[in-house]
C-alpha positions, 0 to 999 in steps of 0.5 A: 543492500537496503531494504525499503519498506512502506507500510499505508494505513488505508480508510475504505468508505462505503463498505459494509463486509469483508467481501467488499474490502477485500474487493478493494484491497486486492485490486490496489495489491495486484496493481502495484507490482505491476505498476513499481515493481515491488512486493505487495499484501496485506498485512494488518486489520484482516478482519476490520471492515473500514480499515486495511493495512498494506505493505510495500517492499523493494530492495536496491543499494540507492536510499534515495530511490528506493524513498521516491519508488515508495513515495510514488507508489502511495502517490499513485494510490492517492491518485487512483483510488480517491475513494480509499483515503490513505489515514497514514503511512510510514517508509522504513529502511533495513 
């Protein structure tokens, strides 16, 4: 069994409060599991207005499939939230 993780760092443009940031992050974190059957959470930079770090996790036996699933999740964020550009992301297996 493999555990695939993806850490996505987002630049949250045009927000001037943590409340605004949390609305944007919550919409992403709640919609990703519905689209891709993955677990998600905001994992870092909780108190920074214009930066968010989201963790995405899934498990399975096929590394290629898991990698592709996480790549699709990242692409989905880019397509559905162009106002929240991805600064960087990394996929790892354990």
